[in-house]
Structures are given as structure tokens and as C-alpha cells.
VOROSE-132903 format. One line per 5 residues: number of its first residue (from 1); their letters; for each residue x, y, z of C-alpha. Coordinates in Angstrom, 3 decimals. Example, Ala and Ser with C-alpha at 12.3 -4.5 7.8 and 13.67 -1.06 7.14 Angstrom:
<atoms>
1 = AS = 12.300/-4.500/7.800; 13.670/-1.060/7.140
</atoms>
This chain:
<atoms>
1 = NVVTR = -0.007/-0.028/-0.012; 2.856/2.329/0.736; 4.449/1.880/-2.682; 0.989/2.408/-4.278; 0.558/5.736/-2.443
6 = LLDKY = 4.074/6.816/-3.386; 3.510/6.077/-7.055; 0.215/8.017/-6.810; 2.080/10.918/-5.366; 4.687/10.851/-8.139
11 = SNDRG = 2.152/10.097/-10.844; 3.540/12.646/-13.262; 7.153/11.451/-12.721; 9.369/8.472/-13.530; 11.319/6.394/-11.120
16 = IIFCR = 12.856/3.149/-10.125; 11.964/0.752/-7.214; 14.691/-1.414/-5.891; 14.320/-4.830/-4.363; 17.064/-7.206/-3.021
21 = TKAGT = 15.813/-10.355/-4.702; 14.587/-11.472/-8.048; 11.518/-13.040/-6.562; 10.691/-9.781/-4.648; 11.145/-7.823/-7.930
26 = NQLTE = 8.758/-10.083/-9.745; 6.136/-10.112/-7.106; 6.086/-6.393/-6.661; 6.040/-5.811/-10.366; 3.042/-8.082/-10.856
31 = KLKGE = 1.174/-6.543/-7.891; 1.663/-3.080/-9.256; 0.871/-4.074/-12.853; -2.372/-5.451/-11.459; -3.117/-2.065/-10.033
36 = GFSIE = -2.718/-0.476/-13.467; 0.750/1.038/-13.221; 3.033/1.408/-16.167; 5.809/-0.822/-14.771; 8.090/-3.627/-15.622
41 = ALQGD = 10.837/-5.703/-13.860; 14.509/-5.804/-14.462; 16.296/-8.692/-12.948; 19.111/-11.119/-13.524; 17.137/-14.141/-14.753
46 = MQQKE = 15.716/-12.280/-17.773; 17.169/-13.031/-21.227; 19.225/-10.206/-22.577; 16.715/-9.608/-25.314; 13.900/-9.081/-22.541
51 = RDKVM = 16.134/-6.775/-20.612; 16.981/-4.638/-23.673; 13.187/-4.475/-24.573; 12.376/-3.215/-20.971; 15.219/-0.746/-20.989
56 = RAFKN = 14.275/0.601/-24.416; 10.655/1.103/-23.183; 11.928/2.940/-20.007; 14.457/5.114/-21.816; 11.890/6.197/-24.381
61 = ESLQY = 9.406/6.909/-21.611; 6.718/4.530/-22.844; 7.256/2.843/-19.466; 6.980/4.965/-16.337; 8.313/2.851/-13.588
66 = LVSTD = 10.897/0.080/-13.324; 11.423/-2.440/-10.433; 14.978/-3.658/-10.443; 17.473/-5.687/-8.402; 20.813/-4.125/-7.528
71 = VSARG = 22.785/-6.367/-9.987; 20.454/-5.456/-12.920; 20.625/-1.772/-12.041; 24.302/-1.541/-12.972; 23.423/-0.664/-16.622
76 = IDVNN = 20.627/1.723/-15.988; 21.730/5.222/-17.134; 18.525/7.085/-17.660; 17.908/10.880/-17.350; 15.142/12.703/-15.652
81 = LAFVI = 14.225/10.273/-12.945; 12.389/11.976/-10.040; 12.777/9.280/-7.472; 14.087/5.944/-6.461; 12.405/3.769/-3.848
86 = HHQLP = 14.339/1.291/-1.777; 11.587/-1.226/-1.239; 14.182/-3.092/0.736; 17.374/-1.727/2.064; 20.398/-3.164/0.229
91 = DQLEY = 22.815/-5.614/1.863; 25.827/-3.528/0.790; 26.573/0.054/1.595; 27.741/0.935/-1.921; 24.391/-0.354/-3.437
96 = YTHRS = 22.565/2.371/-1.454; 24.680/5.007/-3.129; 24.540/3.418/-6.449; 20.700/3.132/-6.262; 20.229/6.749/-5.083
101 = GRTAR = 22.510/8.053/-7.772; 20.093/7.059/-10.454; 18.255/10.404/-9.854; 21.327/12.607/-9.858; 22.101/12.674/-13.588
106 = AGKTG = 23.118/15.669/-15.609; 22.971/17.988/-12.691; 19.429/17.021/-11.716; 18.201/16.008/-8.270; 15.597/13.597/-7.074
111 = ASIAL = 14.210/11.881/-4.022; 15.704/8.748/-2.615; 13.019/7.137/-0.523; 13.727/4.137/1.840; 10.867/2.139/3.246
116 = IITGE = 11.946/1.110/6.660; 10.501/-1.698/8.757; 10.752/-2.274/12.494; 14.292/-3.685/13.245; 16.042/-1.719/10.515
121 = EENIQ = 16.744/1.388/12.639; 20.411/0.229/13.170; 20.887/-0.049/9.451; 19.656/3.466/8.996; 21.936/4.784/11.639
126 = KLQKD = 24.894/3.009/9.915; 23.965/4.402/6.559; 23.765/7.935/7.989; 27.068/7.694/9.643; 28.973/5.933/6.918
131 = LDIKF = 27.644/8.104/4.039; 27.275/11.369/5.989; 23.542/11.631/5.060; 20.436/12.307/7.095; 17.190/10.444/6.623
136 = RQMTF = 13.949/12.287/7.433; 10.541/10.705/7.968; 7.964/11.301/5.249; 4.240/11.517/5.850; 1.686/11.535/3.133
</atoms>
């Protein structure tokens, strides 16, 4: 429900939602497709031809949102993304930076939104300290 509300909030924008696993990527994509969002998955089990097709659609803006694993995100170089959503926090520190950097292309800025569940507060504190960033709570 939170992801749906965020996508509704950013309904005029484009963005990427990051998941840790291929299964999580596929499940979230199918759920959001079922709710009518213009969204596709990008994950490591896809054939290169399928990945290229999804990326072409995303780059030419016929696809509004992308759900991706960290490994698949390596080749994503798309301008004018308004946000990234960390559906699940990454396992590795550099992945957080890599994910968030998808919005900071060609001098642009964007939102990096992390969905936090109970028990992840320690991870947030570590990210803030190690990356010298500050999280703030969103309400909507």
C-alpha cells in the first residue's frame, strides 16, 4: 500500500523501485501491474533480449516505472528520474549510493525514498554515519 501511495504521489514522474531479490522484484511488479501502473521488472534471470526491450521502453518513456534488483541496475543510465524507492534496504553500503545516484544525472536532483520496517533502525543509523547523510521521515 505504501508503494502504491508513493507512485500515486509521483504520478507525473518516472522512477525506479529497488528490491534485493529477483523473486521480490517479480512479485512487486506483478502486484503493481495489476493495479494499473506502467511498470516492468529488470532482474538477472531475464534473457538479454527481454532486458533490452524493458530498458528501451523505459528510456523512451513509454514505461513510467521500473522495479529492479541491484545487480540489474548496473546498466541503468537514464536521465530525468524523479525518484528511487528502496523497497528493501540493500545488503551492501555501496548499493545504497548506487541506487540513489540514479536520480542525480546531468545536474538534476531527485528523491531517494527508503521504506523502513521495524528492526532496521540500526541499518539506517549506519547508513547515515557511513555516508554522512540524514534520513527524514515522510508523511503523506
